VMD Tcl script that draws the C-alpha trace (Angstrom):
set ca {
  {5.77 -18.33 31.18}
  {9.05 -19.66 29.77}
  {7.33 -21.38 26.80}
  {5.41 -18.18 26.01}
  {8.67 -16.22 25.82}
  {10.21 -18.97 23.67}
  {7.21 -18.98 21.30}
  {7.30 -15.18 20.98}
  {11.04 -15.26 20.27}
  {10.61 -17.96 17.61}
  {7.74 -15.93 16.07}
  {9.90 -12.80 15.89}
  {12.78 -14.74 14.31}
  {10.45 -16.30 11.72}
  {8.92 -12.87 10.94}
  {12.41 -11.43 10.53}
  {13.50 -14.24 8.23}
  {10.34 -13.76 6.17}
  {11.18 -10.06 5.75}
  {14.75 -10.90 4.72}
  {13.47 -13.50 2.26}
  {11.13 -10.95 0.67}
  {13.92 -8.36 0.44}
  {16.22 -10.90 -1.18}
  {13.47 -11.92 -3.58}
  {13.09 -8.37 -4.88}
  {16.77 -8.24 -5.82}
  {16.48 -11.55 -7.70}
  {13.47 -10.34 -9.72}
  {15.05 -7.29 -11.34}
  {17.45 -4.44 -10.54}
  {14.88 -2.04 -9.10}
  {16.65 1.23 -8.22}
  {17.52 2.14 -4.65}
  {15.33 4.93 -3.26}
  {16.46 8.49 -3.77}
  {17.20 10.75 -0.83}
  {13.97 11.62 0.99}
  {12.17 8.49 -0.28}
  {11.72 4.89 0.83}
  {11.15 1.84 -1.32}
  {8.25 -0.26 -0.07}
  {7.30 -3.61 -1.57}
  {4.09 -5.63 -1.63}
  {4.36 -9.37 -2.31}
  {1.06 -10.97 -3.31}
  {0.07 -14.58 -2.78}
  {-0.93 -16.55 -5.89}
  {-4.69 -16.80 -6.41}
  {-6.79 -18.68 -8.92}
  {-8.22 -16.31 -11.54}
  {-6.13 -13.30 -10.54}
  {-8.01 -11.21 -13.11}
  {-10.88 -11.13 -10.57}
  {-8.77 -9.23 -8.01}
  {-7.28 -5.77 -7.64}
  {-4.90 -4.21 -5.13}
  {-5.78 -0.88 -3.55}
  {-2.66 0.95 -2.40}
  {-3.32 2.95 0.77}
  {-0.44 5.36 1.19}
  {-0.78 7.82 4.03}
  {0.18 9.09 7.46}
  {-1.11 8.62 10.99}
  {-2.34 12.05 12.06}
  {-4.28 13.59 14.92}
  {-7.82 14.09 13.63}
  {-11.17 15.29 14.92}
  {-14.68 14.33 13.72}
  {-14.03 15.69 10.19}
  {-13.01 13.49 7.26}
  {-9.32 13.97 6.54}
  {-7.53 13.18 3.28}
  {-4.13 13.78 1.74}
  {-3.73 14.35 -1.99}
  {-1.33 12.86 -4.50}
  {-0.90 10.86 -7.69}
  {0.68 7.40 -7.80}
  {2.52 7.33 -11.12}
  {3.41 4.11 -12.89}
  {6.98 4.00 -14.21}
  {8.75 1.38 -16.28}
  {11.97 -0.39 -15.28}
  {14.10 0.30 -18.36}
  {15.16 -2.84 -20.20}
  {12.88 -5.07 -18.15}
  {9.38 -3.71 -18.80}
  {8.37 -4.20 -15.17}
  {6.20 -1.54 -13.57}
  {7.05 0.31 -10.38}
  {5.21 3.20 -8.78}
  {6.24 6.60 -7.47}
  {4.32 8.94 -5.19}
  {6.15 12.17 -5.87}
  {4.34 14.74 -3.80}
  {1.77 14.54 -1.03}
  {-0.36 17.59 -0.24}
  {-2.68 18.30 2.66}
  {-4.26 17.29 4.84}
  {-7.59 18.45 3.48}
  {-10.63 18.24 5.70}
  {-14.36 18.73 5.82}
  {-15.25 21.73 8.00}
  {-17.95 20.41 10.31}
  {-18.12 21.64 13.87}
  {-17.10 18.89 16.27}
  {-19.31 19.26 19.34}
  {-17.28 16.90 21.52}
  {-13.95 18.55 20.64}
  {-12.17 15.19 20.90}
  {-9.26 14.17 18.73}
  {-7.66 10.79 18.01}
  {-4.80 9.23 16.05}
  {-5.96 7.84 12.70}
  {-4.42 6.67 9.44}
  {-5.18 9.32 6.79}
  {-4.84 8.03 3.20}
  {-3.66 9.82 0.10}
  {-6.47 10.03 -2.45}
  {-5.93 10.64 -6.13}
  {-5.27 8.73 -9.34}
  {-3.37 5.48 -9.75}
  {-4.01 3.76 -6.41}
  {-6.00 0.76 -7.75}
  {-3.67 -1.78 -9.39}
  {-4.00 -5.06 -11.23}
  {-3.41 -8.16 -9.08}
  {-0.30 -10.02 -10.28}
  {1.39 -12.42 -7.88}
  {4.25 -13.04 -10.30}
  {5.78 -9.58 -9.74}
  {6.18 -7.58 -6.54}
  {4.52 -4.17 -6.36}
  {7.43 -1.78 -5.84}
  {6.60 1.71 -4.57}
  {8.80 4.74 -3.98}
  {7.18 7.12 -1.50}
  {8.31 10.09 0.62}
  {9.98 9.00 3.89}
  {7.09 10.14 6.07}
  {4.53 8.04 4.15}
  {3.43 4.55 5.20}
  {2.08 2.09 2.62}
  {-0.78 -0.25 3.40}
  {-2.93 -2.19 0.97}
  {-6.11 -4.18 0.63}
  {-7.34 -6.72 -1.88}
  {-10.59 -6.19 -3.79}
  {-12.40 -9.08 -5.44}
  {-15.08 -9.20 -8.10}
  {-18.51 -10.52 -7.26}
  {-19.50 -13.78 -8.93}
  {-22.83 -12.12 -9.78}
  {-22.84 -10.40 -13.16}
  {-25.76 -8.09 -13.91}
  {-27.11 -7.21 -17.33}
  {-27.71 -3.62 -18.43}
  {-31.20 -2.60 -19.50}
  {-31.82 -0.92 -22.84}
  {-33.72 2.33 -22.37}
}
mol new
graphics top color blue
foreach p $ca { graphics top sphere $p radius 0.5 }
foreach p [lrange $ca 0 end-1] q [lrange $ca 1 end] { graphics top cylinder $p $q radius 0.2 }
display resetview
């Protein structure tokens, strides 16, 4: 049991150092502004990949809400801004509306906790491991992401 506790402690320390290293890296890249009151700055660091043009990053900003059997969504627009003097992009989610929901009757009446994403424009970004993806979002919003990759199969259109 002692070695398990030691391993968990070492893992937490390494995870903490990794977070500190990422935070320090952002400051060495460019002077991204501190978040305004009511907002947080969240950062995504991407690993280098061969042929990065074949990948995209889907930003999943949202909240964990109590939901029923209906599909829930929040609404918003992720706007790309430019870091003056540097030309680096950063992103701002100004306003989140909702939740919006389908209106199906839920026969079981059960509810559960589920991550509800914001849907709208601007959430699919180019993959670029050379720059962090810097996002400014309202304090109650969590940012997750997933990587999309292109298929190696390329189809040809048919003339009709």
